[in-house]
N, C-alpha and C positions, 0 to 999 in steps of 0.2 A: 401410818396409812393416811392420816389427815394431811401430812406434808405432801404426800404424793398427789392427794386430791387437789390441794391448793396449786401445786405445780401444773397439774393437768388443766385446772381452770384458767391459770395464767396463760398457758400455751393456747388454749381455745380462744381466749379473749384476743390474743395477738393475731391469731388466724382470722377471726371475725373482722377485726379492724382492717386487716390487709384486704380481705374480700370486699369490705365496704368501699375501699378506695379503687377497686377495679370491677370485680364481677357483679357488684350491686347494680351496675348500670347496664347489664346485659344478662342474658340467660346463662351464659358461661363466660369463662375468661375471654377478654376481648382479643380479637385478631390484631387490632391496632389501637394504640393510644397516642393521640396527638395533643400536645400541650403548647398553647400560645402564651409565652411568658410575657409578663408586664415588665418591660425594660425602659419605660418612659418613651421618649421619642426615638423609636428604632424597632428592629425586628429581632426575634429569637424564637424559633420553633423547635421543639423537642419531640421526636417521633420514636416510639418504641413498639417493636414487634416482639414475638416470642424469642427471636434470635439476635436482633440487631437494635442498636441505639444510634439514632441519627440526629444531627443538629444542623439546622439551616439558619445561618446568620447568628450574630451574638451581640447585638446592640452596640452602643457607642461608648468607647473608652472615656470620652470627654465627660460622660455622665456616670462613669464608674459602673457601667452596667453589669460587668462580670462580678465584681465584689459585692455590689448592693443587691442584685437580683438573682443572677444565674447561679453562682457558686453556692449560696445558701440553699437554693432549691435542689441542686444536684446532690448536695450532701444529705439533705433531708430525705431524698429518694434513694440514697445509697448508690448513686451512680459514680463510677470511678473511670469508666472508659467510654469514649465515643467512637463507634466504628467508622462512621462517615460524617465529615463536616463539609458543609457547602457555603461558599461565599458567593451570594447571588450576583453581586456587582460591587465595584470598588467605591462605595460610599461608606464613610466612617461609622454612620449609625447602623451599619450592617456588619462590618468586619472588625471594628475596634475592640470589642470585648474578647475576641479570640486571643489577644496578646496575653491577658491574664490567665485565660483558660489553658493555654498551651503549657504554662508554667506549673499548673497544678493537676492536670488530668492527662491521661494517655489518649492518643488518637490513632485510628487505623489509617486514615487518609484525609487529605484536604482536596476538594474539587472547586475550581474557580471558573468563572466565565471569561474574564479579561483582567490581566494584571499589567497591561502596558499603557492603558489610558488613564492612569492615576498620576496627576501632575502636582507639582508644587509651584506652578506658575501663578503668581498672585493675580495678574490681569485676567488670565483664563479662568481661574477659580472664582473670581468675583461674579462672573456671569451665572454661576451655579450656586444657589443659596445653600445647598446641602453638601457642597464640596469645600472643605476648609483648606487654608493655605498649607497645612501640614499633612494633608491626606497622603501624598506621595511618600513622604518620609515615614509615616506611621505604617503604611502598607509594606514598605520595604523592610521595616523592623519586624513585622509579622512574618513575612516571607523568610527572613533570615532565621527566626526562631523555629519555623517549621523545618527548614533544611537542617539546622543545627541538631534538632531532635530526631533526625532521620525519619521524618514522617513523609510518606509518599505525597507528592503534590502534583496534580495533573489538571488539565483543562477539560471542561465538560464538552460533550459532543452532542450535536442535534440527533434526536431519535434514540439516544443511548438508553438501554434497559438497565435498571439499577437493581442490584441484589440486596433487597432489604428484608429478606427472610421468606420462609415458606408461606404460600397463600397471599403474598403481597406483590402486587404489580406496580412498579414505579418506573416512569419514563420521563426523560427530558424532552419536553415538547418545544422548548425554545432556549437559546442562549446567544452568545455573541456570534451569530452565524456569519457575519461579514468576514471574520478572520478565517473561515473555512475556505474562502476563495483565495487560491494561490496568487491570483493577479492583483489582489488588494494590497495597496501600499498607503499607509496613513501618512499624510504630510504633517509637518511641524505645526501648521496652522489649522489643521482639520479639527473642528470642534465636534466631539461626540458626546451625546447625552448618556452618562453611565447607567441611568435607569433603563435605557433601551437595550442594555447588555444583560439584563437580569436573566438568571437561570430560572426557568419555569418548569415545574415538575407536577405531573399528575400521579397521585398514588391511589390505588384502588384495593379495597379489601372486600371481596364478595360483591354486593350490590351498592356499596358505599364508596364514594370517591372524594378526594380532596384535590383542589387545584391551588397550588402554592405559587404565587406570582411575583414575589420580590417587590420591586418598585416599577414593574413594567407599566409603561404608559400606552397611549393610544396607538402608536406605530406598531409595537410588537403585538398588541391586541389584534389590530387589523391583520397583521401578517399571520397570526395564529388562526384567525377565522378562515383566511384563504387556504392555509396549509391543512387545517385539521377539521374545520366545519363542526359537525355534530359530535365529533370525538371529544370536544371540549366539555360537553355536558357533565356536570359534577354536582355532588350533593352539597359540598362545602366549598366556598370560595374564600381564600385569604385575600382580602381587599388589596388591590395594587396601590402602591405608593401611599400607604397610610390613610386611604380614603380621600386622596386629593382628586380634584375635578379633572386632572390630567389622565385619569384612569377610569375604569368601569364604563367604557363607552357602550352605547346601546347595542350596536351590532355584536360586540363581544358578549354582553349580558344575555342577548337573545340566543347565543350559541351555548353558553354555560348553563343557563337556567338553574341557578343554585337555590337550594331551600334554605341554607344558612350562609351567613356572611360573618367573617371575623376581621375586625379592623384593629391594627396595632398602632396606637398613637399615644402620645404623652398628654397627661392632664395639663390643660392650659398652654399647649405648645404654641409657639409663635407663628406657625404656618397656617393655623386655622383648620388643622386636620381633626376629624373628617369634615369635608365641606357639606353644606346643606344640599348642594346639587347631587352629590353621590348618595346621600341619605334618601333623597327623593326618588332616585333611580331604584334604590333597594326597596323602598316602600312600594314603588310601582310593581316590582317583581314579587311582592308579598314575602320578602325574606325575613327570617328571624335573625337579628343582627346582634352580635356580641362585640364589645369594645374594651380593650385593655385599659383605656383611660377611665372607664366606669366600672368594669367588672373585675379588674386585676388579672391574675393568672386565669387562663381559660382552659380547662381540661375537657377533652372529648374522647369518647370511647366508642368503638364499633365492634360488633360481632360479625360484621359482613351483611347483616340484615337491617339493622337500625343503627342510628347514631344518637348518642346522648351527651349532653353538655353539663358540666359542673363548674361554677365560678366562685371566686372569693367574694362576690357581691353579697349584700345582706339578704337574709332569708325573707321570703314573703311573710308578712305578719298582718294581723288585724289591727288597724288603727282605731276602728270603732266596731265593737261586737255587733252581730246581727240583732235587729229588733223589728218588731211588727209596727209599722208606722201608720197603717190604715187597715181597717177590718170592717167588712160588710157581711151580710148573710151569705153571699156567694163569692166573695173574693177576699184576698189578703195581700198586702204589699209589705215585703220584707226588704230592709236596707242595711248595708254594712259598707265600711270603707277599709281599704288596704293601704299599706305604706308605699306600695308601688303598683304599677298597672298589672292587673291579672285578669284571668277569665272569670266568668260568672256562671254559677250553676246552683239550682235548688232542686233537691229530690224530696218528694212529699207523698203522703198517703195517709189513710185512716189507720190501717193496721200495719202495712208495710210500705216502703218508699217506692211505689210502683209508677208514679208519675214524675215528670221532670221538666225543667226549663233550663236549657244550656245555651250559652252564648260564648263564642270564641273571641269576640272583640275585647281587647285588653283595656280596662279602665280602672280607676281608683275608687270611684263611688259606684257601688253596685245596688241597683234597685230593681226588684223583680216582683211582678204582680201575678199571683196565682188566681186563676179564674175557674169558673165552673164548680165551685165548692158548694157543699150542702149546708143549709142553715142548721144551727144548733148542733154542730159536729166538731169533734176534736181531731186535729191532724198533727201527725209528726212531720218534722222537716229537718233536712240537713243541708246547710249551705257549703259551697266549696269554691275556692279560687285557686288557680294554678298560675305559675309563671309560664307564659306561653312559649318561652325559649327553653326552659328547663322543666319538663313535665313532672319530674320527681319532686319539685318544690311545690307542695300543695298544703293548704290549710283548710280545716273544716270546723264547723260548729253545729250543734244539734239543738233542737227546741221543739216546743209544741204550741199550738194556737187553737182556739175554740171560736167558731163563728157564732154570731148572735142569731136569735130567732128572726124569721122574716117579718116584715111589717104586716099588721092586721088588715090595713086597707091597701089595695093594689097601688103600687107606685109606678111611675113611668119606667120603662125598660128599654134597653138597647136591643133592637131587633137583630142587627148584624153589623159587621164592619168589613169593608172591602175597598178595592181601588177601582177607578174608572177605566183602567187599561188592563188588558190581559197580560202584557209583558211590561215590566218596569226596568228602567235603566238609571244607573247612577248619574247624578247631576242633570237629570232630565225631569221637568215638571210633571206631576200627576196629581190626582185628587183622591183623598181618603173620603169614602162615602159611609155615612153612619145614619141609618134611620132610627128614630126614637118613637116609641108608641106609648100612649097613655091608656092603659086597659080599664081605668076606673070609670065610674058613672058620673064623676064630677071633674071639673077642670083642675089641672095641676099648675101651680105657680112656683116661681123662684127656682126654676130648673136651669142648670148649666151643664153643657156638654163640652168636655175637654178631650183633645187628642194628643197623644205623645208618641214619640218613637223611642224604642229601646228600653226606656224606664220612665217611671212617673217621677220626674223631678223638673224644677222650673227651667233648667237649661235645655231640656228635651221637649218642651211644649211646642207643638206645631201650631195650634190655635185653639180658641174656645168660642162658643156661641151661647148666648143667654136666650131662653124662651120666656117671654113675659107670661105666656099662658099656653097650655096644651089642652085643647078641648077634649071632652070625653070621647074615647075610642079613636082619637086623632093620631095619625102617624105623620111625622115630619122628618124629611131627610135633609141632612146638612152635608155640604161638600167643603173639604179643607184642602186648599192648594198647598203643595209642598214639593220638596225634592230632597233626596238623600245623597250625600256626597261620598259614599263608599260602596264597595262591592260586597255581595254576599247576602245572607239572611238578616232581616231586620224585623223586630216585632213592632207592630202598630197597636197602640192601646187606647181604647175609648173609655172615658170615665164620666159617669153621669152623677150629678150632685143635686141635692135639694138643699138650698142654702149652702152650708159648708160641709154637709154630711154626704159621703159617698153612698149612693143607693144602687148602683149597678156598674159593672165593668165588662168589657169584652175585648178580645185581642185576636190578632191574626199575624202569622208569620208570612212575610213577603220576601221574595228573592230579587235582588237587583243585579242585573248583568251590565256589562259594558257594551256600548255600540262598537262594532268591529269595522275597521278600515283595513282592507288588504292591499298590499303593495306587490305589484308584479315584479318578480325577480327572475323569471324564466326566459325572458326574451332579450337577453344580452346586457341588460342594465343591472349593475351590482351596487348602485349607490346606497341601497338600504343596508347592505352588508358592510359597507365601508364607513358607516356612521353619518352619512350626509342627511339622513332623515332624523337624526337624534333629537335636535331641538324641537322640530315639529311634533315628534312623538310625545315628548313630555308636555308640550304646550297644549296639545289636544286633549290629553288625558287629564291634566290638571284643571282645564277650563270647562270641558264638556264631557269628560268621562269616556272619550273615544280611545279605544285600544288599537294600536297598529300592529299588524302581523304580516308575515311575508307569504307569498305564493312561490313555491319552489318546484312545482310540478305542472304538467300540462293542465290548463284551465278546463274544469268541467262545471256544470251547473250545480251538482251536488256539493262541490267544494266551496262554492261562493254564495249559495242561496241565502245563508243566514247573515251575510255581511250587509252593511249599509252603504259603504262606498268602496270602490276599487280604484286605486291609484295606479296609473301607468306612466312611469318615467320613460323618457326617450328610449325607444327600443332599437335594437340593431338586428333582431331576428323577426321574421314574419310570424304573424298569428295564423294558426291553422283555421281552416273553415269551421271545424266543429267548435273551436274556441270562440270565434265570433258569434256562432249560434248560441253558445252558452251565455255570452255577454248580453246578447239581444234578449234572451229569456229573463235574465237577471234584471235588466232595465225595465222591461215591460211589467215586471212584478213589483216595481217601486224602487229597485236598486239604482245607484248613481255611479257615474264614472268621473274621474278627474284625470286629465292628461297633461303632461309637461313636455313641451317640445324644445327645439333649439333653432338657431339661425342656420342658413345654408352656407355659412362661411366654410371654405374648403370642401363644399359638397358633403358635409357630414350629417345633414338633416335627413330624416326619413319620413316625410309627410304622408306618403302613400300608406305606410303601415298604420298610422293613426286614422287616415281617411277611410280605409276599408272598414274599420270598426265603427266610425261615425255613420257611414252609409248603412252599415248593418243594423244599427240600433235606431235608424230613422231620423238622425239629426241633420239639420241644414248647415251646420258649421263645418268648415274644412280648414286644415292647416295650410298656410301659404308656404311656398318654398323660397323664402326671402330673409332679409335682415332688417330689423327696425332701427331707425336712426333719428337723431335730433341734432341739428347743427349748432344750437345755442345752449340748450339746457341739458348739459351732460357732465360727466365726471372726468372728461379728457377727450377721448375720441368720440365721434358722433354715435357710434354703435353701442355706447354705454350711456344711454339717456336716463334722465329722471322722468318718471310718469307722475302727473299730478291731477289727472282728470279721471273721475270715477262716476260715470253717469247713473249707476244703479245702486244708490246707497242703501236701498232696502235689503240688498244682499251684502254689499261690501262694508256697511257700517260707516264708521268715522275715518276711514282710510284717507290719508292726505298725500302720501308720498311713497313711491317705489323706486328702486334702482334696477335697471336692466343691464345685462352684460353680454347676452348672447341670445337675443329673442327673435323669433319669427312673428308674423302677424297672422290674421285670420281672414278668410274669404267665405263665400257661400257655396252651395252645392253646384252652382253653375259657373264657378270660377270667376265670380264678380265680387265687387266690394260687399262686405257683410254689413247689413243694416238691421238695427233693432226693431223688434215687433212685440206684440203682446206677450209672447212666451219665449222670445229670444232676446237676451240681454247682453249689452256691451258692458263689461265690468271695469275695464281700464283702457284708455285710449291716449294716443299722442296729442300734443297741442297743435296750434295752427301751422307751425313751420316744421312739424315732424314729417318724415318721409320714410319710405321703405325702398330697399335696393335689392337687385339680383346679385348678391355678393359672390356667388360662384360663377357668374357670367355664362350660365347655361341657357338663359332665355326661358326659364320655366317658372318664373314668378309673375303673379299679377301685381302690377304697379299702381298704387292708389292715385298717383298724380295723373293717370290717364283718364280718370273719371271726372266728369263735369256735371254738377258742381262737385267740389272736393268733399270727400267723406271723411269722418273721423277714422283714424287708423287704429283698429282694436289689437291689443296685445293680450287681452284676456276676455273670454266670452263664455256665456252659459245658456242653456236651453232647457225648458221644462217640456218633457215629452209626454205629459199626461199623468203618468205615475212616477216613472223614473226621471232622472235629470242627468245632464252632462255639464261639465265645466272644462274649459281648455285654457291653459296658460302657455304663453309663448316660450317660456324657459323654465329652468328648474328652480322655482321660487321656494322650494322646500329646503334648499341648501343650508346646512347647519350654521354657517357664518352669519346668516340673516338673523339667527336667534342668539348666538353667542356674542356678536358685536353688532347690534342693530343700529347704533347711532340714532339718527332722527328718522329712520325709515320705519314704515308701518307694515312691513312684509308679513310678520307673524300675525298681526290683526287681520290683514287681508286674507291670508290662507285660512285662518281660524273661522272667519265669518262665512266664507264661501263654502267650506267643508260642512259647517253646521247647516247651512241651507240645503246642501246636498243630502244630508242625513234625514231631512224632513220629508223626502220623497216617499218613504215607506209609511208615513203617518197621515197621508192625505185622507180626508173624509170623502164619503160618497158624493156629497154636494160639490166638493171641489172637482171631482172627476167629471161629474155631469156638466158643470160649467165649462170645463175644458172641451168636452165633446161638442157642446153647443157652439163654442168658438171655432170649431173645425169647419163650420159652414162658411166662414170667411177665409179659409185657407186657399191660396191661389194655386198651389201645386196639387192637382187631383190625386197624384200617386201618394203623396204624403197623407192627404185626407183619408184615402181608402185604407192605407196601411195602419194608420193610428186608430181609426175607428174599428178595424178588425182586431187590433190588439186589446183595446179597452172594452169593447162590448162584452166579451165573455166574462170579464172580471166584474162588470156592473151587474150583469144578469145573474151570475152566481151569488153575488151579495144580496140582491133584492129577492131572489127566489128563496133564499134561506130565511129572509124576514117574513115572507108571505105565509108559507106553510098552510095554504088553504084558507087563510083568514080574510074574509071579505072586507073588514074594516081596515086591515093592513093594506089591501089593494087600493082602497080609497086614499090612504096616506101616500101611496106611491103615485097615484094620479095627481095629487096636489103637488108632490115634489117635482114631477115633470112639468106641470103647468107653470112653475115659477120661471121657466126659461122660454116662454112664448111659443112661437111656431117654428122651432128649430127642426129642419128636415132630418138632421142626424139623430136628434133625440126622438123624433116621431117614429122613425124606423125601429129604434131601440125599444121604445115603449110598446110597439106592436108585438115584438118578440116576447117581452115580459108578460103581456096579457095572454098571448097564446100558450105560454108555458104554464101560467096560472090556471087556465082552463084545463090544460092537459093534466096537471097535478090534481085538480078537483075531480076530474072524470075518473082517474085511476085510484083515487082515495075514497070514492063513494060519496063525496059531498054533493 
């Protein structure tokens, strides 16, 4: 009987271990298991459903990938047969390992994308660092083995639905589509990038999907965006081309929107994969990233509802156990360290762990301050850290702490902690406001106030201030300028000390958002989707925390009201009347527009489309129907001039040089030369011998040479409209090559500084608006004066009316505010309206 019991126990243990390898990562056996094998520099993906086993690529035979990595794994897993094998493209680091695998395992079929563009031409192969001189011979050897073993061998088809088992949807979204064209004939000298032949498969189980991209670079990515659009959206992205900068383009990433990324790359590989450029893009998209060079084999499981990852990487461990590093009557600071970055959480309470502080930001040194504790009280606590990518990897530690008794004499206390702005944005300055009160009847000395973000540690110190003396009952507020460089929730912590002893703490959780810049993609211009905004997108996010998003539907005010800037690249379709109305409302509320035109060469410009918007929002700037030229300072032809004059450095900063290739110029609303004024700025102009021409010869351009005296010819201009702002560029200065290959040009800096100036429109103070209204008295165009006053007056009145609230002293403050601007007729009328509304409010409130 004992023998039977022992056998039963052994069977049970075996079953438990088996379950741990699969169902432990889901509520039931997974629908799909996807393993990204570490084969050094190469790819190998093993996919298992309940019915099928699939392998995509098999690493490099030069690195003995099959014998060293794949075969040991398959034997450990008990796999003897592969139902479907895919060769994504003819590079040896993807197909080489199949040679050894075919000799030891049975295969149901092989599917390839292209097997005719594999050469052994040394001159041709030298241009491709991943194609060795023997690739053609090795591929032929593999093909012969497949045929010899009677394994079906066929070519992938675009749109093909793959039978990978019940409940699994798998589709070929891309392959060597060129060969589908019967008219295509490759010449002997035609050079084809094998990476662009990659078979790309999207596999879906329930709500979870994987996009497996081989070595696809930007061309197939762009093609897929055009072909499939939002269909590309996937939970997990297998990084294209081992994380090279040739892949993961912004337009593609915007379509895929992955939560997880997997990069297959070899430790210390000579290609520098993955590149920092791609890692920055993944960080921008807040992806959880796994890498075979760091994590080894990467297992993932899905039940169709969630996906979970398990890696060979080291477990999360405490490098230093939790300890209480500071304790006061009403606060405690706990600190611990982990061997790798993890999340931070403390659960605490007197009898049960009912309170908590939880932070998802992954760090190695974890410092948490518990506030609002009672003096002379014992608290239980449990700390917890998790691997943010593998949520099942968690470590915990428990403890207790006892707060000391409160001081017998009242000590200074922190009254509150807050910020000076209602909304906070990443990489944007704000102030932390902390009032401190001395409740005692005697003065307090040797008091220091420190403010931290996230944790109380020296690297997180925002600033500190020392009070030589706090008089009895005195309250003193301190302001600490700072900015936070990431999105999400951040804890701000104030620490009050007497000498070196902490006597009070307070904290607040603030949320930081990104300023949003929307790009119009609905009026015929698809540059955002083809990656031409890629460099600008990263540059704005990394420098100013501005996130770029697309507009793909008819513009409405509700859609755009929360944005800071709307970019309008050269349109080919007219804006509807209601869209212009929405843009006008957006600008009058502090939003800004930036427009990118082009020259009239071949009559391809559409200035009227821009000008209808500019007129609608009340701007004096208009796009000219012409081409900018310089006969001497150019890169070849005169219509590709260098620009070196930037009259408004308060906006453009230290910009020294731009290159134009297809630019128009700007005129005013009466079709005359554009001249700078107090609120209208020339941002970039041609030099003394620059000229503009009517390139399409239709006689519809204003020619600056006709003006006496000669005026500077603007190729970029901006205008402050009171609250909102507009900027107009003569051509597409956002183009990605200005960022990827800038040379000695300052295009990125120019764009960045102008767009930052535009975002500040929504942050204007009421004083700045009143000053603008006072300046309207000098406006020569009566229509502009009336329109802008009509737009700004309700905003000012609403703001001031809210401040008054029947308060006579507040009304006196308003009188003083208006008096700062002298006898302005515009402000006098506005002041009368405010006074009338103040009397009306008093009458109806009973004051």
